[in-house]
C-alpha positions as CSV (number, residue, x, y, z in Angstrom):
1,X,0.0,0.0,0.0
2,X,1.2,3.6,-0.4
3,X,3.3,5.0,2.5
4,X,1.4,7.1,5.0
5,X,2.2,9.6,7.7
6,X,3.1,8.2,11.1
7,X,0.6,10.4,12.9
8,X,-2.2,9.4,10.5
9,X,-1.4,5.8,11.0
10,X,-1.5,6.0,14.8
11,X,-4.8,8.0,14.7
12,X,-6.2,5.4,12.4
13,X,-5.3,2.7,14.9
14,X,-7.2,4.6,17.6
15,X,-4.1,5.5,19.6
16,X,-5.6,9.0,20.0
17,X,-6.6,12.1,18.0
18,X,-4.2,13.4,15.4
19,X,-3.1,16.1,17.8
20,X,-2.6,13.7,20.6
21,X,-0.5,11.2,18.6
22,X,1.6,14.0,17.3
23,X,2.5,14.9,20.9
24,X,3.3,11.3,21.6
25,X,5.6,11.1,18.7
26,X,7.5,14.3,19.5
27,X,7.8,13.0,23.1
28,X,9.8,10.0,21.8
29,X,7.2,7.5,22.7
30,X,7.1,5.9,19.3
31,X,9.6,3.6,17.6
32,X,9.6,2.6,13.9
33,X,11.6,-0.6,13.1
34,X,13.4,-0.3,16.4
35,X,14.3,3.4,16.0
36,X,12.7,6.3,17.9
37,X,10.8,8.5,15.5
38,X,10.0,12.1,16.6
39,X,8.6,13.4,13.3
40,X,4.8,13.1,13.0
41,X,5.1,13.5,9.2
42,X,7.5,10.6,8.8
43,X,6.3,8.3,6.1
44,X,5.9,4.6,6.9
45,X,4.7,1.5,5.1
46,X,1.8,0.4,7.3
47,X,1.9,-3.1,6.0
48,X,5.6,-3.8,6.8
49,X,6.8,-1.2,9.4
50,X,7.1,-2.3,13.0
51,X,5.5,0.5,14.9
52,X,5.6,0.5,18.7
53,X,3.9,3.0,21.1
54,X,4.9,2.9,24.7
55,X,6.2,-0.6,24.3
56,X,3.1,-1.9,22.6
57,X,3.2,-3.0,19.0
58,X,0.6,-1.4,16.8
59,X,-0.8,-3.4,13.9
60,X,-2.4,-1.8,10.9
61,X,-5.7,-3.2,9.6
62,X,-6.7,-2.2,6.2
63,X,-10.3,-2.4,7.1
64,X,-12.0,-1.4,10.3
65,X,-14.7,-3.1,12.3
66,X,-16.4,-1.6,15.4
67,X,-19.1,-2.6,17.8
68,X,-21.3,0.4,18.7
69,X,-23.9,0.5,21.4
70,X,-26.3,2.8,19.7
71,X,-28.3,5.1,22.0
72,X,-31.9,6.2,21.3
73,X,-32.2,9.5,19.6
74,X,-29.6,9.2,16.9
75,X,-30.2,8.0,13.3
76,X,-28.4,5.3,11.4
77,X,-26.9,7.4,8.7
78,X,-23.5,8.8,7.6
79,X,-24.7,12.4,7.7
80,X,-27.9,14.3,8.2
81,X,-28.6,18.0,8.4
82,X,-31.4,17.7,11.1
83,X,-30.5,14.8,13.3
84,X,-27.4,13.4,15.1
85,X,-26.0,10.3,13.4
86,X,-24.3,7.2,14.6
87,X,-21.0,8.3,12.9
88,X,-21.0,11.5,15.0
89,X,-20.4,9.2,18.0
90,X,-16.9,8.6,16.5
91,X,-14.1,11.2,16.5
92,X,-14.1,13.2,13.3
93,X,-10.7,11.8,12.2
94,X,-12.0,8.2,12.3
95,X,-15.2,8.7,10.3
96,X,-14.0,8.7,6.8
97,X,-15.1,5.6,4.9
98,X,-17.1,4.2,7.8
99,X,-20.8,3.2,7.6
100,X,-23.3,1.2,9.5
101,X,-24.2,-2.4,8.6
102,X,-28.0,-2.4,8.3
103,X,-30.1,0.1,10.2
104,X,-31.7,0.6,13.6
105,X,-34.6,3.0,14.0
106,X,-34.0,6.4,15.7
107,X,-35.5,5.2,18.9
108,X,-34.0,1.7,18.8
109,X,-30.9,1.0,20.9
110,X,-28.2,-1.6,20.9
111,X,-25.8,-3.4,18.7
112,X,-24.7,-1.8,15.5
113,X,-21.7,-2.9,13.4
114,X,-19.7,0.0,12.0
115,X,-17.1,-0.8,9.3
116,X,-15.6,0.2,5.9
117,X,-15.9,-3.4,4.6
118,X,-18.6,-3.3,2.0
119,X,-18.3,-6.9,1.1
120,X,-19.0,-8.1,4.6
121,X,-21.9,-5.7,5.0
122,X,-23.5,-7.0,1.9
123,X,-23.0,-10.6,3.0
124,X,-24.5,-10.0,6.4
125,X,-27.5,-8.1,5.2
126,X,-28.3,-10.2,2.1
127,X,-31.8,-11.7,2.5
128,X,-30.4,-15.0,1.3
129,X,-28.1,-15.4,4.3
130,X,-30.8,-15.5,7.0
131,X,-28.4,-14.1,9.6
132,X,-30.0,-14.1,13.1
133,X,-30.7,-10.8,14.8
134,X,-31.8,-10.9,18.4
135,X,-33.8,-8.0,20.0
136,X,-35.1,-7.3,23.5
137,X,-38.4,-5.4,23.6
138,X,-40.4,-3.9,26.4
139,X,-44.1,-4.4,25.5
140,X,-47.3,-2.8,26.7
141,X,-50.6,-4.6,26.3
142,X,-51.4,-8.3,26.4
143,X,-50.2,-10.6,23.6
144,X,-52.6,-13.2,22.2
145,X,-52.1,-16.6,23.7
146,X,-50.7,-18.1,20.5
147,X,-48.3,-15.2,19.8
148,X,-45.1,-17.4,19.9
149,X,-46.7,-20.0,17.7
150,X,-47.7,-17.4,15.1
151,X,-44.1,-16.0,15.1
152,X,-42.7,-19.5,14.6
153,X,-45.1,-20.2,11.7
154,X,-44.3,-17.0,9.8
155,X,-46.5,-14.2,10.9
156,X,-48.6,-12.1,8.5
157,X,-48.7,-8.4,9.3
158,X,-51.7,-6.2,9.2
159,X,-50.8,-4.9,5.7
160,X,-50.5,-8.4,4.3
161,X,-46.7,-8.6,4.5
162,X,-45.6,-12.2,5.4
163,X,-42.6,-12.5,7.7
164,X,-40.3,-15.5,7.8
165,X,-40.5,-17.8,10.8
166,X,-39.2,-16.0,13.9
167,X,-38.8,-16.7,17.6
168,X,-40.7,-15.0,20.4
169,X,-40.1,-15.8,24.0
170,X,-40.7,-14.2,27.4
171,X,-37.7,-12.5,29.0
172,X,-38.4,-12.5,32.8
173,X,-34.8,-11.9,33.5
174,X,-35.2,-8.4,32.0
175,X,-38.6,-7.6,33.5
176,X,-42.2,-8.6,33.6
177,X,-43.1,-6.9,30.2
178,X,-40.0,-7.9,28.3
179,X,-39.7,-10.3,25.4
180,X,-36.9,-11.6,23.1
181,X,-37.4,-11.7,19.4
182,X,-35.1,-13.5,17.0
183,X,-35.4,-12.6,13.3
184,X,-33.7,-13.8,10.2
185,X,-34.6,-10.9,8.0
186,X,-34.9,-7.1,8.4
187,X,-38.2,-5.6,7.1
188,X,-39.1,-2.0,8.0
189,X,-40.0,-1.6,11.7
190,X,-40.3,-5.4,11.7
191,X,-40.2,-6.1,15.5
192,X,-42.7,-3.3,16.3
193,X,-45.1,-4.4,13.5
194,X,-44.9,-8.1,14.5
195,X,-45.6,-7.3,18.1
196,X,-48.5,-5.1,17.0
197,X,-49.9,-7.9,15.0
198,X,-50.2,-10.1,18.1
199,X,-51.7,-7.4,20.3
200,X,-48.8,-5.5,21.9
201,X,-47.1,-2.1,21.6
202,X,-43.3,-1.9,21.7
203,X,-42.2,0.9,24.1
204,X,-38.5,0.2,24.2
205,X,-36.4,-1.9,21.8
206,X,-32.7,-2.8,21.6
207,X,-30.7,-5.2,19.5
208,X,-28.3,-7.4,21.4
209,X,-27.0,-9.8,18.8
210,X,-26.2,-9.9,15.1
211,X,-24.9,-13.1,13.4
212,X,-23.7,-14.5,16.7
213,X,-21.9,-11.2,17.7
214,X,-23.2,-10.2,21.1
215,X,-23.4,-6.7,22.4
216,X,-20.6,-6.1,25.0
217,X,-22.4,-5.3,28.3
218,X,-19.4,-3.1,29.2
219,X,-20.3,-0.7,26.4
220,X,-22.3,2.3,27.6
221,X,-24.8,3.8,25.2
222,X,-22.9,5.8,22.6
223,X,-19.7,3.9,23.2
224,X,-17.8,1.7,20.7
225,X,-14.8,-0.6,20.5
226,X,-13.0,-2.5,17.8
227,X,-14.0,-6.0,17.2
228,X,-11.7,-8.7,18.5
229,X,-10.1,-11.2,16.1
230,X,-12.5,-13.9,17.3
231,X,-15.5,-11.7,16.8
232,X,-14.5,-10.8,13.3
233,X,-13.9,-14.4,12.4
234,X,-17.4,-15.2,13.7
235,X,-19.0,-12.5,11.5
236,X,-16.9,-13.5,8.5
237,X,-18.1,-17.1,8.8
238,X,-21.7,-15.9,9.0
239,X,-21.2,-13.9,5.8
240,X,-20.1,-16.9,3.8
């Protein structure tokens, strides 16, 4: 790959903002191929150079993968003139090229995968893949007695839309009015519409799993972290 500035590389690797990593470099905290480098503009080959910050090796990854705990009130978009977006939860220097895999409604919380890997995004979101998506929903109203059976059979919505078989189960560990829903597709407002079709109203909704990737309970709303190698392997296998 083309050579890139050392400060840009370290910022890309989430070692700090561009300004912060420039200060680290000037302070002599960075070594390149065993030699201390104090020039933030020094050009390095990210694929082959051995870059060490404070004794820790920094490895370049051509593509980026992040788990975000999306809070309610932000929209799943790269930019919007009226609303805050999920990418605005990332530092500005990190946003270029990133996008969300799939969508969560503005008021829906939870697991959102943010990446710059278009091929993986397409594989995970393709209707032919049937990738599991697990949601937790707080519901008002009383569901019909055969709600779970209707989900399992492939529920027909009020507008005639037919959904693939899904799983509905009570979630007493979350609270009296909570349920878990597992889908293998992603129609518009699908969880809310399916719950409405069996007599309930969703008042809070969060996604906790996508393709076997589980939301990290340590991530506060609005926080994100890079995927581990194990998590990335799991998602890649789901996309095959």
